[in-house]
Gaussian input, Z-matrix of N, CA and C with variables (Angstrom, degrees):
# hf/3-21g

backbone

0 1
 N
 C     1     B1
 C     2     B2     1     A1
 N     3     B3     2     A2     1     D1
 C     4     B4     3     A3     2     D2
 C     5     B5     4     A4     3     D3
 N     6     B6     5     A5     4     D4
 C     7     B7     6     A6     5     D5
 C     8     B8     7     A7     6     D6
 N     9     B9     8     A8     7     D7
 C    10    B10     9     A9     8     D8
 C    11    B11    10    A10     9     D9
 N    12    B12    11    A11    10    D10
 C    13    B13    12    A12    11    D11
 C    14    B14    13    A13    12    D12
 N    15    B15    14    A14    13    D13
 C    16    B16    15    A15    14    D14
 C    17    B17    16    A16    15    D15
 N    18    B18    17    A17    16    D16
 C    19    B19    18    A18    17    D17
 C    20    B20    19    A19    18    D18
 N    21    B21    20    A20    19    D19
 C    22    B22    21    A21    20    D20
 C    23    B23    22    A22    21    D21
 N    24    B24    23    A23    22    D22
 C    25    B25    24    A24    23    D23
 C    26    B26    25    A25    24    D24
 N    27    B27    26    A26    25    D25
 C    28    B28    27    A27    26    D26
 C    29    B29    28    A28    27    D27
 N    30    B30    29    A29    28    D28
 C    31    B31    30    A30    29    D29
 C    32    B32    31    A31    30    D30
 N    33    B33    32    A32    31    D31
 C    34    B34    33    A33    32    D32
 C    35    B35    34    A34    33    D33
 N    36    B36    35    A35    34    D34
 C    37    B37    36    A36    35    D35
 C    38    B38    37    A37    36    D36
 N    39    B39    38    A38    37    D37
 C    40    B40    39    A39    38    D38
 C    41    B41    40    A40    39    D39
 N    42    B42    41    A41    40    D40
 C    43    B43    42    A42    41    D41
 C    44    B44    43    A43    42    D42
 N    45    B45    44    A44    43    D43
 C    46    B46    45    A45    44    D44
 C    47    B47    46    A46    45    D45
 N    48    B48    47    A47    46    D46
 C    49    B49    48    A48    47    D47
 C    50    B50    49    A49    48    D48
 N    51    B51    50    A50    49    D49
 C    52    B52    51    A51    50    D50
 C    53    B53    52    A52    51    D51
 N    54    B54    53    A53    52    D52
 C    55    B55    54    A54    53    D53
 C    56    B56    55    A55    54    D54
 N    57    B57    56    A56    55    D55
 C    58    B58    57    A57    56    D56
 C    59    B59    58    A58    57    D57
 N    60    B60    59    A59    58    D58
 C    61    B61    60    A60    59    D59
 C    62    B62    61    A61    60    D60
 N    63    B63    62    A62    61    D61
 C    64    B64    63    A63    62    D62
 C    65    B65    64    A64    63    D63
 N    66    B66    65    A65    64    D64
 C    67    B67    66    A66    65    D65
 C    68    B68    67    A67    66    D66
 N    69    B69    68    A68    67    D67
 C    70    B70    69    A69    68    D68
 C    71    B71    70    A70    69    D69
 N    72    B72    71    A71    70    D70
 C    73    B73    72    A72    71    D71
 C    74    B74    73    A73    72    D72
 N    75    B75    74    A74    73    D73
 C    76    B76    75    A75    74    D74
 C    77    B77    76    A76    75    D75
 N    78    B78    77    A77    76    D76
 C    79    B79    78    A78    77    D77
 C    80    B80    79    A79    78    D78
 N    81    B81    80    A80    79    D79
 C    82    B82    81    A81    80    D80
 C    83    B83    82    A82    81    D81
 N    84    B84    83    A83    82    D82
 C    85    B85    84    A84    83    D83
 C    86    B86    85    A85    84    D84
 N    87    B87    86    A86    85    D85
 C    88    B88    87    A87    86    D86
 C    89    B89    88    A88    87    D87
 N    90    B90    89    A89    88    D88
 C    91    B91    90    A90    89    D89
 C    92    B92    91    A91    90    D90
 N    93    B93    92    A92    91    D91
 C    94    B94    93    A93    92    D92
 C    95    B95    94    A94    93    D93
 N    96    B96    95    A95    94    D94
 C    97    B97    96    A96    95    D95
 C    98    B98    97    A97    96    D96
 N    99    B99    98    A98    97    D97
 C   100   B100    99    A99    98    D98
 C   101   B101   100   A100    99    D99
 N   102   B102   101   A101   100   D100
 C   103   B103   102   A102   101   D101
 C   104   B104   103   A103   102   D102
 N   105   B105   104   A104   103   D103
 C   106   B106   105   A105   104   D104
 C   107   B107   106   A106   105   D105
 N   108   B108   107   A107   106   D106
 C   109   B109   108   A108   107   D107
 C   110   B110   109   A109   108   D108
 N   111   B111   110   A110   109   D109
 C   112   B112   111   A111   110   D110
 C   113   B113   112   A112   111   D111
 N   114   B114   113   A113   112   D112
 C   115   B115   114   A114   113   D113
 C   116   B116   115   A115   114   D114
 N   117   B117   116   A116   115   D115
 C   118   B118   117   A117   116   D116
 C   119   B119   118   A118   117   D117
 N   120   B120   119   A119   118   D118
 C   121   B121   120   A120   119   D119
 C   122   B122   121   A121   120   D120
 N   123   B123   122   A122   121   D121
 C   124   B124   123   A123   122   D122
 C   125   B125   124   A124   123   D123
 N   126   B126   125   A125   124   D124
 C   127   B127   126   A126   125   D125
 C   128   B128   127   A127   126   D126
 N   129   B129   128   A128   127   D127
 C   130   B130   129   A129   128   D128
 C   131   B131   130   A130   129   D129
 N   132   B132   131   A131   130   D130
 C   133   B133   132   A132   131   D131
 C   134   B134   133   A133   132   D132
 N   135   B135   134   A134   133   D133
 C   136   B136   135   A135   134   D134
 C   137   B137   136   A136   135   D135
 N   138   B138   137   A137   136   D136
 C   139   B139   138   A138   137   D137
 C   140   B140   139   A139   138   D138
 N   141   B141   140   A140   139   D139
 C   142   B142   141   A141   140   D140
 C   143   B143   142   A142   141   D141
 N   144   B144   143   A143   142   D142
 C   145   B145   144   A144   143   D143
 C   146   B146   145   A145   144   D144
 N   147   B147   146   A146   145   D145
 C   148   B148   147   A147   146   D146
 C   149   B149   148   A148   147   D147
 N   150   B150   149   A149   148   D148
 C   151   B151   150   A150   149   D149
 C   152   B152   151   A151   150   D150
 N   153   B153   152   A152   151   D151
 C   154   B154   153   A153   152   D152
 C   155   B155   154   A154   153   D153
 N   156   B156   155   A155   154   D154
 C   157   B157   156   A156   155   D155
 C   158   B158   157   A157   156   D156
 N   159   B159   158   A158   157   D157
 C   160   B160   159   A159   158   D158
 C   161   B161   160   A160   159   D159
 N   162   B162   161   A161   160   D160
 C   163   B163   162   A162   161   D161
 C   164   B164   163   A163   162   D162
 N   165   B165   164   A164   163   D163
 C   166   B166   165   A165   164   D164
 C   167   B167   166   A166   165   D165
 N   168   B168   167   A167   166   D166
 C   169   B169   168   A168   167   D167
 C   170   B170   169   A169   168   D168
 N   171   B171   170   A170   169   D169
 C   172   B172   171   A171   170   D170
 C   173   B173   172   A172   171   D171
 N   174   B174   173   A173   172   D172
 C   175   B175   174   A174   173   D173
 C   176   B176   175   A175   174   D174
 N   177   B177   176   A176   175   D175
 C   178   B178   177   A177   176   D176
 C   179   B179   178   A178   177   D177
 N   180   B180   179   A179   178   D178
 C   181   B181   180   A180   179   D179
 C   182   B182   181   A181   180   D180
 N   183   B183   182   A182   181   D181
 C   184   B184   183   A183   182   D182
 C   185   B185   184   A184   183   D183
 N   186   B186   185   A185   184   D184
 C   187   B187   186   A186   185   D185
 C   188   B188   187   A187   186   D186
 N   189   B189   188   A188   187   D187
 C   190   B190   189   A189   188   D188
 C   191   B191   190   A190   189   D189
 N   192   B192   191   A191   190   D190
 C   193   B193   192   A192   191   D191
 C   194   B194   193   A193   192   D192
 N   195   B195   194   A194   193   D193
 C   196   B196   195   A195   194   D194
 C   197   B197   196   A196   195   D195
 N   198   B198   197   A197   196   D196
 C   199   B199   198   A198   197   D197
 C   200   B200   199   A199   198   D198
 N   201   B201   200   A200   199   D199
 C   202   B202   201   A201   200   D200
 C   203   B203   202   A202   201   D201
 N   204   B204   203   A203   202   D202
 C   205   B205   204   A204   203   D203
 C   206   B206   205   A205   204   D204
 N   207   B207   206   A206   205   D205
 C   208   B208   207   A207   206   D206
 C   209   B209   208   A208   207   D207
 N   210   B210   209   A209   208   D208
 C   211   B211   210   A210   209   D209
 C   212   B212   211   A211   210   D210
 N   213   B213   212   A212   211   D211
 C   214   B214   213   A213   212   D212
 C   215   B215   214   A214   213   D213
 N   216   B216   215   A215   214   D214
 C   217   B217   216   A216   215   D215
 C   218   B218   217   A217   216   D216
 N   219   B219   218   A218   217   D217
 C   220   B220   219   A219   218   D218
 C   221   B221   220   A220   219   D219
 N   222   B222   221   A221   220   D220
 C   223   B223   222   A222   221   D221
 C   224   B224   223   A223   222   D222
 N   225   B225   224   A224   223   D223
 C   226   B226   225   A225   224   D224
 C   227   B227   226   A226   225   D225
 N   228   B228   227   A227   226   D226
 C   229   B229   228   A228   227   D227
 C   230   B230   229   A229   228   D228
 N   231   B231   230   A230   229   D229
 C   232   B232   231   A231   230   D230
 C   233   B233   232   A232   231   D231
 N   234   B234   233   A233   232   D232
 C   235   B235   234   A234   233   D233
 C   236   B236   235   A235   234   D234
 N   237   B237   236   A236   235   D235
 C   238   B238   237   A237   236   D236
 C   239   B239   238   A238   237   D237
 N   240   B240   239   A239   238   D238
 C   241   B241   240   A240   239   D239
 C   242   B242   241   A241   240   D240

   B1=1.4640
   B2=1.5172
   B3=1.3227
   B4=1.4601
   B5=1.5212
   B6=1.3205
   B7=1.4641
   B8=1.5241
   B9=1.3167
   B10=1.4645
   B11=1.5209
   B12=1.3213
   B13=1.4621
   B14=1.5102
   B15=1.3300
   B16=1.4678
   B17=1.5212
   B18=1.3373
   B19=1.4713
   B20=1.5215
   B21=1.3317
   B22=1.4591
   B23=1.5201
   B24=1.3321
   B25=1.4633
   B26=1.5228
   B27=1.3272
   B28=1.4624
   B29=1.5178
   B30=1.3320
   B31=1.4651
   B32=1.5245
   B33=1.3296
   B34=1.4642
   B35=1.5238
   B36=1.3287
   B37=1.4561
   B38=1.5217
   B39=1.3380
   B40=1.4614
   B41=1.5269
   B42=1.3166
   B43=1.4568
   B44=1.5265
   B45=1.3170
   B46=1.4582
   B47=1.5204
   B48=1.3257
   B49=1.4675
   B50=1.5273
   B51=1.3206
   B52=1.4629
   B53=1.5241
   B54=1.3215
   B55=1.4601
   B56=1.5270
   B57=1.3145
   B58=1.4593
   B59=1.5318
   B60=1.3154
   B61=1.4667
   B62=1.5344
   B63=1.3330
   B64=1.4659
   B65=1.5283
   B66=1.3207
   B67=1.4622
   B68=1.5275
   B69=1.3437
   B70=1.4633
   B71=1.5293
   B72=1.3056
   B73=1.4660
   B74=1.5320
   B75=1.3303
   B76=1.4690
   B77=1.5303
   B78=1.3376
   B79=1.4730
   B80=1.5258
   B81=1.3269
   B82=1.4678
   B83=1.5225
   B84=1.3196
   B85=1.4692
   B86=1.5199
   B87=1.3374
   B88=1.4672
   B89=1.5279
   B90=1.3231
   B91=1.4619
   B92=1.5243
   B93=1.3329
   B94=1.4551
   B95=1.5180
   B96=1.3373
   B97=1.4628
   B98=1.5239
   B99=1.3273
   B100=1.4678
   B101=1.5270
   B102=1.3236
   B103=1.4752
   B104=1.5188
   B105=1.3392
   B106=1.4674
   B107=1.5244
   B108=1.3405
   B109=1.4619
   B110=1.5262
   B111=1.3401
   B112=1.4559
   B113=1.5094
   B114=1.3232
   B115=1.4695
   B116=1.5254
   B117=1.3069
   B118=1.4649
   B119=1.5223
   B120=1.3278
   B121=1.4627
   B122=1.5266
   B123=1.3078
   B124=1.4523
   B125=1.5310
   B126=1.3203
   B127=1.4462
   B128=1.5211
   B129=1.3372
   B130=1.4566
   B131=1.5251
   B132=1.3343
   B133=1.4644
   B134=1.5227
   B135=1.3127
   B136=1.4660
   B137=1.5279
   B138=1.3345
   B139=1.4597
   B140=1.5183
   B141=1.3283
   B142=1.4569
   B143=1.5040
   B144=1.3165
   B145=1.4563
   B146=1.5188
   B147=1.3193
   B148=1.4571
   B149=1.5221
   B150=1.3378
   B151=1.4628
   B152=1.5159
   B153=1.3351
   B154=1.4616
   B155=1.5272
   B156=1.3297
   B157=1.4680
   B158=1.5244
   B159=1.3452
   B160=1.4603
   B161=1.5268
   B162=1.3268
   B163=1.4593
   B164=1.5245
   B165=1.3460
   B166=1.4523
   B167=1.5222
   B168=1.3214
   B169=1.4608
   B170=1.5235
   B171=1.3391
   B172=1.4581
   B173=1.5220
   B174=1.3402
   B175=1.4584
   B176=1.5237
   B177=1.3301
   B178=1.4567
   B179=1.5216
   B180=1.3289
   B181=1.4616
   B182=1.5296
   B183=1.3229
   B184=1.4677
   B185=1.5194
   B186=1.3190
   B187=1.4604
   B188=1.5121
   B189=1.3194
   B190=1.4566
   B191=1.5191
   B192=1.3398
   B193=1.4614
   B194=1.5229
   B195=1.3225
   B196=1.4631
   B197=1.5284
   B198=1.3450
   B199=1.4599
   B200=1.5256
   B201=1.3328
   B202=1.4596
   B203=1.5137
   B204=1.3199
   B205=1.4549
   B206=1.5163
   B207=1.3189
   B208=1.4536
   B209=1.5213
   B210=1.3212
   B211=1.4584
   B212=1.5263
   B213=1.3141
   B214=1.4487
   B215=1.5192
   B216=1.3039
   B217=1.4611
   B218=1.5218
   B219=1.3041
   B220=1.4535
   B221=1.5237
   B222=1.3557
   B223=1.4647
   B224=1.5276
   B225=1.2965
   B226=1.4692
   B227=1.5222
   B228=1.3145
   B229=1.4572
   B230=1.5150
   B231=1.3063
   B232=1.4581
   B233=1.5082
   B234=1.3291
   B235=1.4554
   B236=1.5159
   B237=1.3101
   B238=1.4602
   B239=1.5201
   B240=1.3328
   B241=1.4670
   B242=1.5068
   A1=110.70
   A2=117.13
   A3=118.83
   A4=112.16
   A5=117.64
   A6=119.70
   A7=111.07
   A8=117.11
   A9=120.51
   A10=110.70
   A11=117.45
   A12=121.37
   A13=112.44
   A14=116.27
   A15=119.89
   A16=110.78
   A17=117.25
   A18=120.46
   A19=111.20
   A20=116.60
   A21=120.28
   A22=110.96
   A23=117.18
   A24=120.54
   A25=110.70
   A26=117.53
   A27=121.09
   A28=111.24
   A29=116.72
   A30=119.49
   A31=113.14
   A32=117.44
   A33=119.71
   A34=113.08
   A35=116.82
   A36=120.23
   A37=113.03
   A38=117.13
   A39=120.94
   A40=111.78
   A41=115.50
   A42=121.54
   A43=108.07
   A44=117.24
   A45=122.22
   A46=112.72
   A47=117.46
   A48=121.20
   A49=112.34
   A50=117.23
   A51=121.57
   A52=111.43
   A53=117.08
   A54=120.82
   A55=112.21
   A56=118.32
   A57=121.14
   A58=112.41
   A59=117.19
   A60=120.78
   A61=113.80
   A62=120.24
   A63=119.01
   A64=113.88
   A65=118.05
   A66=121.05
   A67=112.48
   A68=117.53
   A69=119.34
   A70=111.69
   A71=117.27
   A72=121.06
   A73=112.82
   A74=118.37
   A75=119.38
   A76=112.54
   A77=119.94
   A78=118.97
   A79=112.12
   A80=117.30
   A81=119.91
   A82=110.57
   A83=117.45
   A84=121.05
   A85=111.53
   A86=116.09
   A87=120.22
   A88=111.66
   A89=116.97
   A90=121.75
   A91=112.68
   A92=117.06
   A93=120.93
   A94=113.10
   A95=117.01
   A96=121.77
   A97=112.97
   A98=117.52
   A99=120.22
   A100=114.13
   A101=117.94
   A102=119.72
   A103=111.78
   A104=116.82
   A105=121.12
   A106=113.30
   A107=117.61
   A108=121.20
   A109=110.59
   A110=116.03
   A111=120.66
   A112=115.35
   A113=117.28
   A114=120.97
   A115=107.89
   A116=115.33
   A117=121.04
   A118=108.13
   A119=115.72
   A120=120.70
   A121=108.96
   A122=115.45
   A123=122.10
   A124=110.05
   A125=116.95
   A126=121.85
   A127=114.95
   A128=117.27
   A129=120.40
   A130=110.14
   A131=115.49
   A132=121.03
   A133=109.54
   A134=115.80
   A135=120.61
   A136=109.31
   A137=115.76
   A138=122.88
   A139=107.57
   A140=117.32
   A141=119.37
   A142=111.38
   A143=114.97
   A144=122.61
   A145=108.27
   A146=115.76
   A147=122.45
   A148=107.69
   A149=116.21
   A150=122.50
   A151=110.51
   A152=116.88
   A153=120.09
   A154=109.15
   A155=116.64
   A156=121.23
   A157=112.51
   A158=117.38
   A159=121.09
   A160=112.00
   A161=116.96
   A162=125.09
   A163=113.17
   A164=117.03
   A165=120.87
   A166=108.40
   A167=116.55
   A168=121.12
   A169=110.12
   A170=115.75
   A171=121.91
   A172=111.50
   A173=116.11
   A174=119.79
   A175=109.26
   A176=115.67
   A177=121.86
   A178=108.11
   A179=115.77
   A180=122.76
   A181=107.52
   A182=116.61
   A183=122.27
   A184=107.78
   A185=116.37
   A186=120.42
   A187=113.06
   A188=115.96
   A189=120.71
   A190=114.59
   A191=118.00
   A192=122.38
   A193=110.31
   A194=117.25
   A195=121.34
   A196=107.95
   A197=115.92
   A198=120.70
   A199=112.35
   A200=116.45
   A201=121.26
   A202=108.01
   A203=116.44
   A204=120.07
   A205=110.81
   A206=115.64
   A207=121.97
   A208=109.18
   A209=115.89
   A210=121.82
   A211=110.15
   A212=115.98
   A213=122.99
   A214=109.42
   A215=116.16
   A216=120.86
   A217=108.95
   A218=116.12
   A219=121.16
   A220=113.65
   A221=117.26
   A222=119.88
   A223=108.70
   A224=116.15
   A225=118.84
   A226=108.55
   A227=115.30
   A228=121.04
   A229=108.55
   A230=115.54
   A231=121.41
   A232=108.22
   A233=116.27
   A234=121.22
   A235=109.51
   A236=116.29
   A237=121.86
   A238=108.61
   A239=116.36
   A240=120.84
   A241=109.50
   D1=-44.28
   D2=-173.79
   D3=-63.95
   D4=-47.41
   D5=-179.02
   D6=-67.45
   D7=-43.12
   D8=179.10
   D9=-62.79
   D10=-43.01
   D11=179.40
   D12=-63.59
   D13=-45.16
   D14=178.15
   D15=-63.28
   D16=-43.55
   D17=178.95
   D18=-61.38
   D19=-43.22
   D20=179.52
   D21=-62.52
   D22=-45.22
   D23=-179.84
   D24=-64.03
   D25=-40.96
   D26=179.57
   D27=-65.06
   D28=-44.83
   D29=-176.20
   D30=-73.01
   D31=-28.22
   D32=-178.90
   D33=-97.69
   D34=-20.41
   D35=-176.48
   D36=76.96
   D37=10.82
   D38=-179.06
   D39=-82.51
   D40=149.00
   D41=172.03
   D42=-80.16
   D43=162.01
   D44=-175.85
   D45=-52.87
   D46=-41.47
   D47=-177.22
   D48=-57.50
   D49=-34.81
   D50=178.79
   D51=-92.32
   D52=-34.31
   D53=-176.69
   D54=-69.16
   D55=-22.25
   D56=-178.14
   D57=-76.85
   D58=-22.05
   D59=-176.93
   D60=-59.69
   D61=-38.68
   D62=178.06
   D63=-63.34
   D64=-14.19
   D65=178.74
   D66=-108.07
   D67=-0.70
   D68=-174.55
   D69=-129.42
   D70=-89.27
   D71=-172.90
   D72=-69.63
   D73=-35.56
   D74=-178.86
   D75=-61.87
   D76=-49.00
   D77=176.87
   D78=-62.82
   D79=-37.48
   D80=177.93
   D81=-60.67
   D82=-41.19
   D83=177.56
   D84=-64.53
   D85=-44.91
   D86=-179.52
   D87=-61.13
   D88=-32.30
   D89=-179.90
   D90=-91.29
   D91=0.47
   D92=-179.22
   D93=70.28
   D94=27.18
   D95=-176.48
   D96=-113.18
   D97=12.83
   D98=-173.21
   D99=-64.28
   D100=-16.98
   D101=177.15
   D102=-79.15
   D103=-17.53
   D104=-178.14
   D105=-115.42
   D106=-25.26
   D107=-173.94
   D108=-141.29
   D109=169.55
   D110=172.48
   D111=102.52
   D112=-14.99
   D113=176.73
   D114=-157.26
   D115=169.93
   D116=-179.38
   D117=-98.49
   D118=116.73
   D119=179.90
   D120=-160.79
   D121=155.28
   D122=177.37
   D123=-55.75
   D124=129.54
   D125=178.51
   D126=91.77
   D127=-9.56
   D128=178.09
   D129=-89.87
   D130=161.53
   D131=178.22
   D132=-57.79
   D133=138.81
   D134=-179.84
   D135=-88.60
   D136=61.10
   D137=177.44
   D138=-112.38
   D139=117.07
   D140=178.85
   D141=-157.00
   D142=163.54
   D143=178.46
   D144=-125.09
   D145=130.68
   D146=178.54
   D147=-97.03
   D148=125.31
   D149=-178.12
   D150=-115.01
   D151=154.19
   D152=172.90
   D153=-90.85
   D154=-173.24
   D155=-175.65
   D156=-63.18
   D157=-26.11
   D158=179.75
   D159=-95.02
   D160=11.02
   D161=179.03
   D162=69.26
   D163=23.21
   D164=172.89
   D165=-80.27
   D166=141.98
   D167=-179.27
   D168=-73.95
   D169=123.07
   D170=175.95
   D171=-98.13
   D172=-35.62
   D173=-176.11
   D174=-158.93
   D175=144.08
   D176=173.26
   D177=-123.95
   D178=131.45
   D179=-178.98
   D180=-121.35
   D181=127.56
   D182=178.22
   D183=-126.07
   D184=124.32
   D185=-178.93
   D186=60.28
   D187=29.42
   D188=179.09
   D189=82.82
   D190=0.80
   D191=-179.81
   D192=-110.44
   D193=136.34
   D194=176.50
   D195=-71.50
   D196=120.51
   D197=179.34
   D198=-109.55
   D199=-12.39
   D200=176.79
   D201=-155.44
   D202=138.51
   D203=174.54
   D204=-155.22
   D205=144.52
   D206=171.04
   D207=-105.04
   D208=-1.94
   D209=-176.31
   D210=-88.10
   D211=155.22
   D212=178.13
   D213=-119.65
   D214=156.10
   D215=178.24
   D216=-53.29
   D217=129.76
   D218=179.09
   D219=96.90
   D220=-13.37
   D221=176.45
   D222=-63.57
   D223=143.53
   D224=176.81
   D225=-111.66
   D226=152.76
   D227=176.75
   D228=-130.99
   D229=155.72
   D230=176.36
   D231=-111.38
   D232=122.18
   D233=179.64
   D234=-97.32
   D235=123.89
   D236=179.37
   D237=-114.23
   D238=111.71
   D239=179.43
   D240=-112.86

């Protein structure tokens, strides 16, 4: 994910906020699943991936359950919105 994401952003010149759409909401729309998946909102599936600044995967959550993590108890993260 990290290398592909960086390559995509470099080749398109898009910032992360726009570059993430081809991997999230756009496929959900194409599959007719945008009401359940593709973005974070109340009532949608709790499936998401937490990335660091270099787009490395820190955590994956499926159905609200952590299924992968590189983080340890007590680790802190900075959220930039």
